[in-house]
All heavy atoms as an XYZ file, in Angstrom:
757
protein
N      43.493    -11.180     14.395
C      42.177    -11.315     14.950
C      41.234    -10.420     14.166
O      41.481     -9.235     14.019
C      42.223    -10.898     16.408
C      40.902    -10.895     17.045
S      40.643    -12.463     17.748
C      40.175    -12.031     19.332
N      40.157    -10.963     13.645
C      39.189    -10.197     12.881
C      38.046     -9.754     13.794
O      37.334    -10.570     14.336
C      38.626    -11.048     11.741
C      37.521    -10.368     11.008
N      37.761     -9.399     10.077
C      36.185    -10.482     11.103
C      36.600     -8.968      9.616
N      35.639     -9.618     10.223
N      37.944     -8.458     13.983
C      36.817     -7.882     14.719
C      36.303     -6.731     13.890
O      37.068     -5.885     13.435
C      37.259     -7.370     16.116
C      36.103     -6.713     16.821
C      37.816     -8.505     16.946
N      35.007     -6.699     13.682
C      34.427     -5.635     12.874
C      34.604     -4.278     13.532
O      34.664     -4.161     14.733
C      32.950     -5.889     12.651
C      32.695     -7.065     11.779
C      31.304     -6.944     11.223
N      31.060     -8.072     10.380
C      30.788     -7.967      9.097
N      30.711     -6.815      8.527
N      30.566     -9.047      8.392
N      34.655     -3.242     12.696
C      34.726     -1.861     13.162
C      33.471     -1.565     13.977
O      32.359     -1.682     13.460
C      34.815     -0.948     11.940
C      34.756      0.520     12.295
O      34.964      0.868     13.470
O      34.511      1.330     11.388
N      33.609     -1.178     15.253
C      32.431     -0.948     16.094
C      31.455      0.073     15.521
O      30.255     -0.044     15.707
C      33.027     -0.454     17.413
C      34.387     -1.040     17.445
C      34.849     -1.064     16.006
N      31.938      1.074     14.783
C      31.020      2.061     14.223
C      30.090      1.417     13.197
O      28.923      1.791     13.080
C      31.778      3.232     13.601
O      32.542      2.786     12.488
N      30.567      0.448     12.459
C      29.732     -0.271     11.501
C      28.693     -1.111     12.240
O      27.537     -1.194     11.836
C      30.602     -1.163     10.579
C      29.740     -2.019      9.674
C      31.544     -0.304      9.769
N      29.099     -1.705     13.343
C      28.179     -2.534     14.112
C      27.058     -1.689     14.711
O      25.914     -2.120     14.771
C      28.944     -3.296     15.189
C      29.950     -4.264     14.578
S      30.980     -5.029     15.796
C      30.002     -6.474     16.110
N      27.373     -0.458     15.141
C      26.332      0.421     15.661
C      25.307      0.743     14.571
O      24.112      0.762     14.826
C      26.935      1.721     16.192
C      27.522      1.593     17.556
N      26.758      1.389     18.665
C      28.808      1.619     17.976
C      27.532      1.313     19.726
N      28.789      1.436     19.327
N      25.771      0.977     13.357
C      24.849      1.262     12.252
C      23.942      0.067     11.997
O      22.762      0.217     11.746
C      25.633      1.608     10.986
C      26.349      2.925     11.074
C      27.192      3.154      9.831
C      28.055      4.378      9.996
N      28.944      4.581      8.853
N      24.510     -1.138     12.090
C      23.727     -2.350     11.888
C      22.666     -2.475     12.971
O      21.513     -2.789     12.707
C      24.662     -3.564     11.900
C      23.964     -4.890     11.809
C      23.423     -5.317     10.610
C      23.843     -5.694     12.929
C      22.772     -6.539     10.527
C      23.198     -6.916     12.855
C      22.666     -7.325     11.647
O      22.024     -8.540     11.573
N      23.051     -2.208     14.202
C      22.133     -2.361     15.330
C      20.983     -1.367     15.266
O      19.870     -1.658     15.699
C      22.891     -2.201     16.644
N      21.198     -0.178     14.717
C      20.150      0.844     14.640
C      18.959      0.375     13.814
O      17.837      0.774     14.064
C      20.704      2.130     14.025
C      21.559      2.927     14.954
C      22.016      4.192     14.250
C      22.999      4.954     15.085
N      23.494      6.141     14.374
N      19.218     -0.465     12.825
C      18.160     -0.892     11.920
C      17.485     -2.185     12.357
O      16.597     -2.674     11.688
C      18.710     -1.048     10.499
C      19.294      0.221      9.973
N      18.543      1.345      9.741
C      20.568      0.546      9.679
C      19.323      2.315      9.300
N      20.553      1.856      9.257
N      17.909     -2.734     13.450
C      17.347     -3.988     13.929
C      16.551     -3.755     15.210
O      16.861     -2.875     15.989
C      18.467     -5.003     14.223
C      19.363     -5.274     13.051
C      18.619     -5.918     11.898
O      17.757     -6.748     12.111
N      18.956     -5.522     10.688
N      15.551     -4.555     15.405
C      14.791     -4.482     16.646
C      15.407     -5.474     17.630
O      15.094     -6.650     17.617
C      13.329     -4.806     16.381
C      12.663     -3.814     15.449
C      11.219     -3.654     15.816
C      10.533     -2.768     14.826
N      10.598     -1.391     15.103
N      16.302     -4.975     18.452
C      16.952     -5.814     19.443
C      16.600     -5.294     20.832
O      16.177     -4.155     20.991
C      18.485     -5.797     19.274
O      18.939     -4.457     19.446
C      18.905     -6.326     17.924
N      16.784     -6.132     21.830
C      16.521     -5.724     23.207
C      17.471     -4.610     23.620
O      17.118     -3.721     24.363
C      16.697     -6.915     24.139
C      15.719     -8.026     23.895
C      16.048     -9.204     24.799
C      15.227    -10.398     24.414
N      15.609    -11.582     25.162
N      18.679     -4.682     23.138
C      19.726     -3.761     23.562
C      20.860     -3.839     22.544
O      21.181     -4.914     22.070
C      20.206     -4.182     24.942
S      21.558     -3.215     25.568
N      21.456     -2.727     22.228
C      22.555     -2.777     21.263
C      23.915     -2.518     21.907
O      24.860     -2.155     21.244
C      22.299     -1.835     20.084
C      22.420     -0.372     20.461
O      22.562     -0.028     21.621
N      22.345      0.491     19.471
N      24.018     -2.721     23.205
C      25.304     -2.550     23.874
C      26.347     -3.547     23.376
O      27.545     -3.319     23.515
C      25.144     -2.670     25.394
C      24.366     -1.542     26.057
C      24.166     -1.842     27.536
C      25.061     -0.206     25.868
N      25.904     -4.640     22.772
C      26.819     -5.639     22.220
C      27.673     -5.058     21.105
O      28.754     -5.551     20.810
C      26.043     -6.844     21.681
C      25.136     -6.496     20.542
C      23.820     -6.153     20.623
C      25.466     -6.431     19.159
N      23.315     -5.878     19.382
C      24.307     -6.044     18.459
C      26.628     -6.674     18.442
C      24.278     -5.873     17.082
C      26.597     -6.511     17.055
C      25.425     -6.123     16.404
N      27.213     -3.984     20.477
C      27.888     -3.415     19.309
C      28.978     -2.421     19.697
O      29.474     -1.698     18.855
C      26.855     -2.738     18.404
N      29.345     -2.411     20.947
C      30.356     -1.481     21.438
C      31.570     -2.255     21.942
O      31.423     -3.256     22.622
C      29.766     -0.664     22.580
C      30.705      0.314     23.160
C      30.000      1.223     24.139
N      30.992      2.121     24.668
C      31.120      2.401     25.942
N      30.282      1.899     26.812
N      32.059      3.210     26.344
N      32.741     -1.766     21.619
C      33.973     -2.364     22.140
C      34.239     -1.736     23.500
O      34.547     -0.565     23.617
C      35.136     -2.084     21.184
C      36.459     -2.548     21.694
S      36.551     -4.320     21.759
C      38.302     -4.525     21.769
N      34.090     -2.532     24.552
C      34.264     -2.048     25.914
C      35.742     -2.025     26.273
O      36.497     -2.928     25.900
C      33.489     -2.941     26.882
C      32.022     -2.825     26.672
C      31.259     -3.510     25.764
C      31.139     -1.929     27.338
N      29.947     -3.097     25.846
C      29.850     -2.140     26.800
C      31.305     -0.985     28.349
C      28.735     -1.426     27.239
C      30.194     -0.282     28.780
C      28.931     -0.507     28.227
N      36.159     -1.020     27.022
C      37.574     -0.899     27.399
C      38.022     -2.089     28.251
O      39.169     -2.533     28.154
C      37.836      0.415     28.132
O      37.012      0.537     29.273
N      37.131     -2.638     29.066
C      37.494     -3.808     29.877
C      37.768     -5.027     28.996
O      38.653     -5.829     29.293
C      36.403     -4.117     30.902
O      35.156     -4.286     30.257
N      37.026     -5.152     27.899
C      37.274     -6.253     26.952
C      38.627     -6.092     26.287
O      39.373     -7.061     26.120
C      36.183     -6.296     25.883
O      34.949     -6.593     26.453
N      38.931     -4.879     25.911
C      40.215     -4.599     25.277
C      41.366     -4.904     26.239
O      42.360     -5.530     25.853
C      40.257     -3.136     24.839
O      41.489     -2.826     24.253
N      41.215     -4.509     27.488
C      42.258     -4.766     28.485
C      42.451     -6.259     28.719
O      43.586     -6.759     28.729
C      41.908     -4.063     29.801
C      42.873     -4.305     30.960
C      44.261     -3.762     30.635
C      42.330     -3.664     32.225
N      41.357     -7.001     28.900
C      41.478     -8.439     29.126
C      42.069     -9.137     27.906
O      42.902    -10.043     28.039
C      40.134     -9.054     29.492
C      40.149    -10.551     29.786
C      41.185    -10.918     30.848
C      38.765    -11.028     30.205
N      41.688     -8.706     26.703
C      42.258     -9.298     25.487
C      43.761     -9.064     25.437
O      44.522     -9.959     25.056
C      41.581     -8.727     24.254
N      44.216     -7.880     25.850
C      45.653     -7.605     25.878
C      46.368     -8.522     26.876
O      47.471     -8.990     26.622
C      45.908     -6.144     26.221
C      45.567     -5.205     25.083
C      45.896     -3.760     25.399
O      46.909     -3.513     26.092
O      45.150     -2.882     24.961
N      45.731     -8.771     28.010
C      46.310     -9.685     29.005
C      46.394    -11.095     28.428
O      47.392    -11.795     28.605
C      45.495     -9.658     30.309
C      45.666     -8.303     30.996
C      45.894    -10.815     31.229
C      44.711     -8.057     32.142
N      45.346    -11.504     27.717
C      45.308    -12.858     27.155
C      46.383    -13.096     26.102
O      46.788    -14.238     25.877
C      43.926    -13.153     26.574
C      42.797    -13.283     27.596
C      41.451    -13.318     26.888
C      42.990    -14.500     28.470
N      46.848    -12.045     25.439
C      47.892    -12.218     24.420
C      49.294    -11.990     24.974
O      50.273    -12.134     24.259
C      47.663    -11.323     23.179
C      47.731     -9.850     23.529
C      46.370    -11.678     22.498
C      47.707     -8.925     22.321
N      49.383    -11.662     26.261
C      50.689    -11.409     26.872
C      51.535    -12.682     26.927
O      51.016    -13.789     27.013
C      50.504    -10.843     28.276
N      52.853    -12.490     26.890
C      53.781    -13.617     27.016
C      53.510    -14.352     28.325
O      53.246    -13.744     29.354
C      55.227    -13.123     27.004
C      55.654    -12.587     25.650
O      55.036    -12.976     24.645
O      56.586    -11.765     25.606
N      53.558    -15.666     28.283
C      53.391    -16.474     29.473
C      51.955    -16.833     29.808
O      51.714    -17.612     30.726
N      50.998    -16.292     29.083
C      49.584    -16.574     29.371
C      49.091    -17.759     28.547
O      48.251    -18.527     28.997
C      48.710    -15.326     29.127
C      47.242    -15.645     29.300
C      49.119    -14.205     30.064
N      49.640    -17.934     27.366
C      49.160    -18.967     26.447
C      49.079    -20.353     27.086
O      48.092    -21.062     26.942
C      50.030    -19.015     25.202
C      49.643    -20.157     24.259
C      50.453    -20.154     23.021
N      49.734    -19.341     22.058
C      50.105    -19.167     20.814
N      51.187    -19.720     20.366
N      49.396    -18.440     20.004
N      50.110    -20.747     27.828
C      50.094    -22.094     28.410
C      48.989    -22.271     29.449
O      48.572    -23.387     29.729
C      51.457    -22.459     29.022
C      51.864    -21.612     30.203
C      52.767    -20.430     29.845
O      52.910    -20.117     28.654
O      53.324    -19.845     30.776
N      48.484    -21.187     29.990
C      47.385    -21.264     30.958
C      46.020    -21.376     30.278
O      45.016    -21.622     30.937
C      47.398    -20.059     31.890
C      48.646    -19.953     32.701
N      48.957    -20.833     33.719
C      49.689    -19.085     32.617
C      50.119    -20.501     34.239
N      50.586    -19.454     33.590
N      45.983    -21.183     28.964
C      44.720    -21.224     28.231
C      44.438    -22.579     27.599
O      43.313    -22.844     27.196
C      44.708    -20.147     27.142
C      44.760    -18.704     27.622
C      44.862    -17.761     26.428
C      43.559    -18.363     28.481
N      45.450    -23.424     27.501
C      45.212    -24.732     26.886
C      44.398    -25.609     27.830
O      44.559    -25.551     29.052
C      46.535    -25.400     26.521
O      47.290    -25.640     27.669
N      43.516    -26.380     27.253
C      42.641    -27.286     28.010
C      41.751    -26.567     29.026
O      41.393    -27.131     30.046
C      43.453    -28.382     28.714
C      44.190    -29.257     27.718
O      43.606    -29.524     26.641
O      45.327    -29.651     27.996
N      41.425    -25.317     28.748
C      40.556    -24.532     29.621
C      39.173    -24.449     28.989
O      39.037    -24.298     27.780
C      41.120    -23.101     29.813
C      40.121    -22.185     30.492
C      42.408    -23.144     30.605
N      38.149    -24.559     29.821
C      36.775    -24.306     29.384
C      36.286    -23.095     30.150
O      36.522    -22.974     31.353
C      35.866    -25.491     29.690
O      36.265    -26.612     28.941
N      35.609    -22.180     29.447
C      35.138    -20.948     30.085
C      33.837    -20.508     29.440
O      33.435    -21.019     28.387
C      36.200    -19.862     29.955
N      33.190    -19.552     30.079
C      31.971    -18.959     29.544
C      32.125    -17.448     29.582
O      32.664    -16.898     30.542
C      30.723    -19.423     30.328
C      29.446    -18.875     29.693
C      30.821    -19.031     31.792
C      28.174    -19.476     30.252
N      31.716    -16.788     28.516
C      31.676    -15.331     28.486
C      30.206    -14.941     28.431
O      29.528    -15.164     27.436
C      32.456    -14.763     27.298
C      32.547    -13.259     27.367
C      33.462    -12.615     26.334
O      34.089    -13.343     25.532
O      33.526    -11.387     26.329
N      29.721    -14.399     29.526
C      28.308    -14.030     29.658
C      28.130    -12.587     29.216
O      28.880    -11.707     29.637
C      27.838    -14.216     31.117
C      28.000    -15.683     31.524
C      26.406    -13.737     31.288
C      27.789    -15.946     32.991
N      27.122    -12.345     28.377
C      26.923    -10.998     27.853
C      28.115    -10.585     27.018
O      28.655     -9.500     27.147
N      28.516    -11.477     26.130
C      29.797    -11.360     25.427
C      29.863    -10.238     24.408
O      30.948     -9.763     24.101
C      30.116    -12.681     24.739
N      28.725     -9.824     23.870
C      28.776     -8.799     22.828
C      29.572     -9.291     21.638
O      29.242    -10.298     21.024
N      30.662     -8.611     21.323
C      31.513     -9.001     20.200
C      32.419    -10.172     20.543
O      33.121    -10.676     19.685
C      32.353     -7.812     19.736
C      31.525     -6.699     19.123
S      32.539     -5.410     18.371
C      33.002     -4.457     19.806
N      32.429    -10.585     21.805
C      33.201    -11.745     22.281
C      34.698    -11.625     22.006
O      35.372    -12.601     21.703
C      32.650    -13.041     21.707
N      35.218    -10.428     22.157
C      36.646    -10.196     21.917
C      37.498    -11.078     22.823
O      38.480    -11.680     22.377
C      36.992     -8.703     22.107
C      38.487     -8.466     22.056
C      36.278     -7.868     21.057
N      37.126    -11.191     24.091
C      37.918    -11.996     25.034
C      37.840    -13.481     24.692
O      38.853    -14.180     24.706
C      37.443    -11.740     26.458
S      37.687    -10.028     26.963
N      36.655    -13.961     24.385
C      36.483    -15.368     24.033
C      37.259    -15.705     22.763
O      37.946    -16.736     22.697
C      35.004    -15.689     23.849
N      37.152    -14.863     21.763
C      37.868    -15.099     20.510
C      39.379    -15.069     20.732
O      40.110    -15.906     20.201
C      37.461    -14.065     19.465
C      36.049    -14.226     18.916
C      35.603    -12.957     18.197
C      35.975    -15.427     17.987
N      39.836    -14.122     21.539
C      41.269    -14.026     21.824
C      41.766    -15.279     22.538
O      42.801    -15.842     22.173
C      41.566    -12.776     22.668
O      41.114    -11.618     21.962
C      43.047    -12.644     22.950
N      41.030    -15.727     23.538
C      41.432    -16.924     24.280
C      41.459    -18.149     23.367
O      42.361    -18.978     23.455
C      40.491    -17.157     25.457
N      40.479    -18.247     22.492
C      40.430    -19.395     21.576
C      41.578    -19.352     20.570
O      42.223    -20.370     20.310
C      39.090    -19.424     20.851
N      41.840    -18.183     20.021
C      42.907    -18.042     19.024
C      44.280    -18.253     19.659
O      45.134    -18.943     19.115
C      42.837    -16.656     18.334
C      44.088    -16.378     17.523
C      41.605    -16.565     17.446
N      44.503    -17.670     20.813
C      45.827    -17.716     21.444
C      46.154    -19.033     22.138
O      47.286    -19.473     22.134
C      45.969    -16.574     22.457
C      46.043    -15.224     21.841
C      47.319    -15.012     21.098
N      48.413    -14.916     22.058
C      49.682    -14.913     21.745
N      50.047    -15.006     20.490
N      50.617    -14.828     22.661
N      45.135    -19.645     22.754
C      45.495    -20.795     23.562
C      44.668    -22.040     23.354
O      44.879    -23.034     24.019
N      43.719    -22.002     22.470
C      42.917    -23.182     22.216
C      41.847    -23.461     23.244
O      41.347    -24.582     23.327
N      41.514    -22.457     24.050
C      40.480    -22.642     25.067
C      39.136    -22.929     24.415
O      38.849    -22.474     23.309
C      40.381    -21.383     25.935
N      38.312    -23.712     25.096
C      36.934    -23.983     24.660
C      36.030    -23.000     25.401
O      36.024    -22.976     26.636
C      36.518    -25.416     24.997
C      37.358    -26.465     24.319
C      37.019    -26.554     22.860
C      37.796    -27.699     22.220
N      37.674    -27.727     20.788
N      35.297    -22.188     24.660
C      34.524    -21.115     25.262
C      33.058    -21.196     24.843
O      32.759    -21.390     23.668
C      35.051    -19.727     24.829
C      36.560    -19.634     24.914
C      34.353    -18.617     25.598
C      37.142    -19.344     26.242
N      32.163    -21.018     25.811
C      30.754    -20.821     25.512
C      30.495    -19.319     25.603
O      30.871    -18.680     26.587
C      29.842    -21.540     26.502
C      28.366    -21.291     26.196
S      27.261    -22.006     27.411
C      27.543    -23.742     27.091
N      29.898    -18.780     24.556
C      29.614    -17.359     24.474
C      28.108    -17.163     24.576
O      27.346    -17.828     23.878
C      30.133    -16.792     23.127
C      29.758    -15.344     22.959
C      31.631    -16.981     23.011
N      27.694    -16.259     25.456
C      26.269    -15.970     25.593
C      26.023    -14.482     25.390
O      26.868    -13.646     25.719
C      25.724    -16.367     26.978
O      26.298    -15.519     27.969
C      26.025    -17.819     27.297
N      24.880    -14.167     24.838
C      24.430    -12.784     24.716
C      22.939    -12.818     24.424
O      22.442    -13.786     23.842
C      25.170    -12.048     23.593
C      25.084    -10.534     23.779
O      24.052     -9.950     23.430
O      26.057     -9.960     24.302
N      22.225    -11.773     24.817
C      20.787    -11.715     24.568
C      20.476    -11.341     23.122
O      19.350    -11.495     22.673
C      20.117    -10.712     25.515
O      20.626     -9.409     25.279
N      21.478    -10.868     22.394
C      21.285    -10.441     21.006
C      21.683    -11.548     20.023
O      22.844    -11.963     19.977
C      22.117     -9.190     20.723
O      22.128     -8.917     19.341
N      20.722    -11.986     19.239
C      21.020    -12.960     18.189
C      21.969    -12.374     17.150
O      22.785    -13.090     16.575
C      19.738    -13.431     17.506
C      18.874    -14.283     18.414
O      19.426    -14.887     19.367
O      17.647    -14.347     18.175
N      21.869    -11.063     16.925
C      22.751    -10.409     15.957
C      24.204    -10.477     16.429
O      25.103    -10.751     15.636
C      22.330     -8.959     15.733
C      20.936     -8.831     15.238
N      20.544     -9.253     13.984
C      19.829     -8.361     15.839
C      19.255     -9.038     13.838
N      18.796     -8.499     14.948
N      24.412    -10.241     17.711
C      25.764    -10.328     18.258
C      26.311    -11.738     18.088
O      27.448    -11.929     17.657
C      25.770     -9.931     19.728
N      25.504    -12.735     18.416
C      25.961    -14.126     18.319
C      26.240    -14.528     16.879
O      27.192    -15.271     16.619
C      24.939    -15.058     18.971
C      24.767    -14.864     20.480
C      23.656    -15.770     21.013
C      26.062    -15.091     21.226
N      25.443    -14.033     15.944
C      25.711    -14.306     14.524
C      27.067    -13.740     14.113
O      27.829    -14.390     13.391
C      24.615    -13.725     13.640
C      23.309    -14.490     13.726
O      23.312    -15.640     14.214
O      22.268    -13.915     13.322
N      27.375    -12.525     14.567
C      28.668    -11.920     14.236
C      29.820    -12.661     14.908
O      30.893    -12.824     14.325
C      28.679    -10.445     14.622
C      27.787     -9.564     13.748
C      27.670     -8.168     14.342
C      28.345     -9.488     12.333
N      29.611    -13.136     16.130
C      30.637    -13.908     16.831
C      30.915    -15.202     16.069
O      32.082    -15.580     15.874
C      30.222    -14.204     18.286
C      31.157    -15.221     18.923
C      30.181    -12.924     19.099
N      29.868    -15.879     15.626
C      30.058    -17.118     14.853
C      30.857    -16.850     13.585
O      31.761    -17.611     13.239
C      28.706    -17.735     14.501
C      27.973    -18.320     15.687
C      26.581    -18.775     15.273
C      25.736    -19.144     16.466
N      24.346    -19.439     16.101
N      30.520    -15.774     12.895
C      31.246    -15.420     11.682
C      32.704    -15.085     11.966
O      33.602    -15.506     11.240
N      32.952    -14.345     13.024
C      34.314    -13.997     13.393
C      35.103    -15.236     13.799
O      36.290    -15.373     13.463
C      34.296    -12.973     14.532
O      35.570    -12.441     14.734
N      34.449    -16.159     14.503
C      35.112    -17.414     14.884
C      35.513    -18.205     13.642
O      36.625    -18.760     13.586
C      34.198    -18.241     15.786
N      34.624    -18.250     12.646
C      34.964    -18.947     11.393
C      36.157    -18.278     10.712
O      37.081    -18.945     10.259
C      33.763    -18.963     10.447
C      32.765    -20.056     10.723
C      31.740    -20.219      9.614
N      31.015    -18.990      9.310
C      29.927    -18.562      9.956
N      29.425    -19.269     10.951
N      29.336    -17.450      9.610
N      36.128    -16.939     10.625
C      37.213    -16.213      9.967
C      38.554    -16.405     10.683
O      39.605    -16.351     10.059
C      36.887    -14.721      9.896
C      35.790    -14.334      8.911
C      35.407    -12.870      9.099
C      36.261    -14.566      7.475
N      38.502    -16.624     11.984
C      39.722    -16.809     12.774
C      40.105    -18.274     12.944
O      41.073    -18.582     13.628
C      39.558    -16.149     14.148
C      39.671    -14.658     14.072
O      40.756    -14.129     13.906
N      38.550    -13.967     14.158
N      39.336    -19.173     12.348
C      39.664    -20.590     12.401
C      39.436    -21.242     13.756
O      40.067    -22.252     14.075
N      38.535    -20.675     14.565
C      38.280    -21.235     15.890
C      36.801    -21.578     16.096
O      36.332    -21.665     17.228
C      38.779    -20.290     17.015
C      40.291    -20.181     17.001
C      38.117    -18.921     16.931
N      36.083    -21.799     15.010
C      34.645    -22.098     15.109
C      34.382    -23.331     15.972
O      33.357    -23.391     16.666
C      34.035    -22.265     13.722
N      35.295    -24.291     15.961
C      35.118    -25.501     16.776
C      35.369    -25.255     18.260
O      35.009    -26.071     19.098
C      36.034    -26.618     16.285
C      35.637    -27.132     14.919
O      34.476    -26.914     14.516
O      36.474    -27.758     14.260
N      36.014    -24.136     18.578
C      36.346    -23.834     19.966
C      35.284    -22.986     20.671
O      35.320    -22.846     21.884
C      37.679    -23.078     20.035
O      38.721    -23.875     19.563
N      34.352    -22.422     19.910
C      33.331    -21.556     20.490
C      31.952    -22.125     20.254
O      31.648    -22.620     19.171
C      33.369    -20.160     19.862
C      34.253    -19.139     20.560
C      35.685    -19.366     20.188
C      33.820    -17.745     20.217
N      31.119    -22.056     21.271
C      29.696    -22.368     21.107
C      28.929    -21.124     21.558
O      29.361    -20.423     22.477
C      29.289    -23.590     21.916
O      29.478    -23.376     23.294
N      27.857    -20.829     20.871
C      27.079    -19.621     21.155
C      25.678    -19.971     21.593
O      25.044    -20.835     21.004
C      26.998    -18.742     19.911
S      28.599    -18.097     19.358
N      25.203    -19.282     22.622
C      23.835    -19.463     23.125
C      23.259    -18.155     23.558
O      23.867    -17.333     24.089
C      23.814    -20.412     24.301
C      24.233    -21.789     23.874
C      24.052    -22.757     24.956
N      24.614    -24.000     24.459
C      24.515    -25.128     25.072
N      23.883    -25.205     26.184
N      25.034    -26.212     24.587
């Protein structure tokens, strides 16, 4: 799974005029949910699932669900910069068709 170093993302956010740069932080709750999503026995529950991640930031959970189980995810965030990075990460992980960003 390709996720940018959060310290680099904070530097990027400092130079941009965004509403909020909280998207550039890896939240512990995101890390925990991503670990659950990669656990044995979870993958079969992710196939044919549609979900939305609101205020996704780096969209770690959405990307994990798409990579691990083929879930279709809509990712939302108020930051265009965050969504641009999510799109790039989805392409790098081969799941661009599984994620839509708004």
